[in-house]
C-alpha positions, -999 to 999 in steps of 0.1 A, spaced: -549 -159 82 -569 -175 102 -563 -212 102 -561 -242 123 -527 -259 116 -513 -292 133 -480 -278 148 -449 -289 173 -425 -268 189 -403 -263 217 -387 -234 237 -354 -228 230 -328 -217 258 -304 -186 256 -276 -211 259 -287 -227 224 -295 -191 210 -255 -180 219 -240 -213 211 -258 -215 171 -243 -250 170 -260 -280 159 -256 -305 185 -272 -343 174 -268 -354 212 -293 -327 222 -328 -347 216 -356 -322 221 -387 -325 238 -416 -312 214 -452 -302 223 -479 -307 204 -503 -279 195 -525 -261 169 -518 -228 150 -548 -203 152 -535 -174 138 -508 -171 111 -499 -133 103 -469 -111 96 -468 -100 128 -465 -139 141 -486 -168 150 -508 -177 179 -505 -213 192 -531 -229 215 -517 -257 234 -520 -275 269 -488 -255 281 -486 -219 289 -455 -205 281 -439 -174 295 -444 -140 274 -417 -136 249 -401 -168 251 -381 -181 222 -397 -210 202 -386 -233 176 -418 -244 158 -422 -271 130 -453 -278 106 -465 -284 76 -479 -258 55 -510 -269 37 -501 -268 -6 -539 -255 -12 -552 -231 14 -583 -216 -13 -606 -238 10 
């Protein structure tokens, strides 16, 4: 689906992945961006930060209720 949706994301560290523990003391830094493609194979995010290939990201966004245009 070709789209433009505002998004915030952050890189998730391997330690966070391994722990799988919610820790309220960790305050993540979210990076603003725009989803420019969303499909079954993933999503493309446009931002001012270049992430490394295969980085693990946590994203948060609101999906529009009416996408009919």
